[in-house]
Kinemage of the C-alpha trace (Angstrom):
@kinemage 1
@onewidth
@group {chain A} dominant
@subgroup {mainchain}
@vectorlist {calphas} color= white
{ca unk a 1} P -38.270 18.507 22.297
{ca unk a 2} L -35.348 16.056 22.905
{ca unk a 3} L -37.875 13.724 21.424
{ca unk a 4} L -38.268 15.797 18.415
{ca unk a 5} L -34.800 16.178 18.009
{ca unk a 6} L -33.858 13.006 17.991
{ca unk a 7} L -36.554 11.912 15.679
{ca unk a 8} L -35.225 14.305 13.050
{ca unk a 9} L -31.821 12.770 13.268
{ca unk a 10} L -33.054 9.350 12.869
{ca unk a 11} L -35.045 10.453 9.757
{ca unk a 12} L -32.175 12.285 8.127
{ca unk a 13} L -30.299 8.941 8.468
{ca unk a 14} L -32.550 7.090 6.829
{ca unk a 15} L -32.315 9.570 3.798
{ca unk a 16} L -28.668 9.205 3.638
{ca unk a 17} L -27.375 7.220 0.812
{ca unk a 18} L -25.553 3.692 2.035
{ca unk a 19} L -22.326 4.624 0.697
{ca unk a 20} L -21.858 6.973 3.223
{ca unk a 21} L -21.619 4.056 6.224
{ca unk a 22} L -19.314 1.965 3.882
{ca unk a 23} L -15.528 2.698 4.319
{ca unk a 24} L -14.404 1.298 1.209
{ca unk a 25} L -12.139 4.386 0.311
{ca unk a 26} L -8.560 2.993 1.104
{ca unk a 27} L -8.891 -1.039 1.580
{ca unk a 28} L -5.764 -3.300 0.845
{ca unk a 29} L -6.354 -6.588 -0.449
{ca unk a 30} L -5.249 -9.551 1.531
{ca unk a 31} L -2.178 -11.150 0.813
{ca unk a 32} L -2.441 -14.232 -1.186
{ca unk a 33} L 0.090 -16.362 -0.282
{ca unk a 34} L 1.410 -19.755 -1.901
{ca unk a 35} L 4.276 -22.091 -0.766
{ca unk a 36} L 6.155 -24.117 -3.058
{ca unk a 37} L 9.303 -26.135 -1.905
{ca unk a 38} L 11.414 -23.196 -0.305
{ca unk a 39} L 9.672 -20.391 -1.961
{ca unk a 40} L 6.889 -18.144 -1.400
{ca unk a 41} L 4.714 -16.829 -3.821
{ca unk a 42} L 3.020 -13.201 -3.030
{ca unk a 43} L 0.312 -13.530 -5.652
{ca unk a 44} L -0.937 -10.225 -5.672
{ca unk a 45} L 1.627 -8.245 -5.051
{ca unk a 46} L 0.502 -5.782 -7.907
{ca unk a 47} L -2.854 -5.278 -6.572
{ca unk a 48} L -1.226 -4.153 -3.007
{ca unk a 49} L 1.321 -1.895 -3.888
{ca unk a 50} L -1.556 -0.074 -6.313
{ca unk a 51} L -4.031 -0.089 -3.578
{ca unk a 52} L -0.959 1.685 -1.081
{ca unk a 53} L -0.167 3.993 -4.005
{ca unk a 54} L 3.731 3.310 -4.077
{ca unk a 55} L 6.159 2.219 -5.971
{ca unk a 56} L 6.197 -1.611 -6.478
{ca unk a 57} L 10.187 -1.897 -5.877
{ca unk a 58} L 9.753 0.539 -2.305
{ca unk a 59} L 7.481 -2.229 -0.908
{ca unk a 60} L 9.607 -4.989 -2.061
{ca unk a 61} L 12.985 -3.344 -0.922
{ca unk a 62} L 10.591 -2.939 2.705
{ca unk a 63} L 9.286 -6.661 2.822
{ca unk a 64} L 12.624 -8.092 1.642
{ca unk a 65} L 14.332 -6.229 4.503
{ca unk a 66} L 12.043 -7.149 6.919
{ca unk a 67} L 12.202 -10.718 6.255
{ca unk a 68} L 15.902 -10.740 5.408
{ca unk a 69} L 15.293 -12.713 2.426
{ca unk a 70} L 15.747 -11.775 -1.608
{ca unk a 71} L 12.444 -11.003 -3.300
{ca unk a 72} L 11.947 -11.017 -6.994
{ca unk a 73} L 8.878 -9.186 -9.318
{ca unk a 74} L 7.617 -11.603 -11.871
{ca unk a 75} L 4.609 -10.051 -13.449
{ca unk a 76} L 1.948 -9.298 -10.816
{ca unk a 77} L 3.698 -11.560 -8.160
{ca unk a 78} L 6.485 -11.827 -5.975
{ca unk a 79} L 8.937 -14.481 -5.321
{ca unk a 80} L 10.574 -14.447 -1.827
{ca unk a 81} L 13.153 -17.041 -1.070
{ca unk a 82} L 12.168 -18.795 1.695
{ca unk a 83} L 8.938 -20.008 3.413
{ca unk a 84} L 6.570 -17.649 4.983
{ca unk a 85} L 3.280 -17.876 6.550
{ca unk a 86} L 0.471 -15.906 5.745
{ca unk a 87} L 0.176 -13.733 8.744
{ca unk a 88} L 3.511 -12.692 8.564
{ca unk a 89} L 3.368 -11.034 5.123
{ca unk a 90} L 0.066 -9.302 6.543
{ca unk a 91} L 1.583 -7.923 9.609
{ca unk a 92} L 4.640 -6.428 7.461
{ca unk a 93} L 2.611 -4.885 4.902
{ca unk a 94} L 0.487 -3.492 7.886
{ca unk a 95} L 3.564 -2.531 9.422
{ca unk a 96} L 4.196 -0.538 6.154
{ca unk a 97} L 0.948 0.975 6.069
{ca unk a 98} L 1.849 2.454 9.220
{ca unk a 99} L 4.969 3.505 8.662
{ca unk a 100} L 5.093 4.769 4.804
{ca unk a 101} L 1.272 5.055 3.814
{ca unk a 102} L -0.908 6.853 6.433
{ca unk a 103} L 0.049 10.168 7.475
{ca unk a 104} L 0.922 10.613 11.271
{ca unk a 105} L -0.822 13.899 11.457
{ca unk a 106} L -4.419 13.027 10.426
{ca unk a 107} L -4.327 9.363 9.966
{ca unk a 108} L -5.419 9.623 6.319
{ca unk a 109} L -3.837 7.446 3.403
{ca unk a 110} L -3.549 10.553 0.679
{ca unk a 111} L 0.509 10.666 1.170
{ca unk a 112} L 3.422 10.184 -1.171
{ca unk a 113} L 6.906 9.949 -0.753
{ca unk a 114} L 9.377 13.060 -1.965
{ca unk a 115} L 13.123 12.796 -1.672
{ca unk a 116} L 14.809 16.221 -1.445
{ca unk a 117} L 18.789 16.027 -1.067
{ca unk a 118} L 19.602 12.874 1.035
{ca unk a 119} L 16.116 12.587 3.139
{ca unk a 120} L 12.592 11.167 2.552
{ca unk a 121} L 9.451 12.844 3.613
{ca unk a 122} L 5.975 11.624 3.871
{ca unk a 123} L 3.579 14.550 2.116
{ca unk a 124} L 0.005 14.503 3.059
{ca unk a 125} L -2.010 15.528 0.198
{ca unk a 126} L -5.074 15.987 2.680
{ca unk a 127} L -3.476 18.148 5.619
{ca unk a 128} L -0.098 19.370 4.213
{ca unk a 129} L 2.188 17.790 6.689
{ca unk a 130} L 5.447 16.615 6.339
{ca unk a 131} L 7.067 13.808 8.174
{ca unk a 132} L 10.270 12.570 7.763
{ca unk a 133} L 10.495 8.967 7.127
{ca unk a 134} L 13.765 6.483 6.879
{ca unk a 135} L 14.895 5.182 3.666
{ca unk a 136} L 14.471 1.703 2.604
């Protein structure tokens, strides 16, 4: 009886389309950084902010504050004053995702930031949870 059930499960999994097993729904592009002199260029900043579904200025304020430097948006890239390594930017973007993108209740990235009076809330569109977030 158990062998029949396992055989049926195996057959059912073969009939599923391969898209079911892929986890491409929320993939953030890896940061493409270039250091020229005393400036760091984040080449794919616009693509990153679009993948996160966040305002580019909000992401820029967070990164600038965490790196304690000035940043300027120039087209689809950002220029930071100072030399920063690739892994530093990658770690900060991952932290931004944890704090400002991922829902703390259901762990899904389907959120938006809403402002009510002076407070900011992370509103999940998947489960409906509202969590306070600190302003940047």
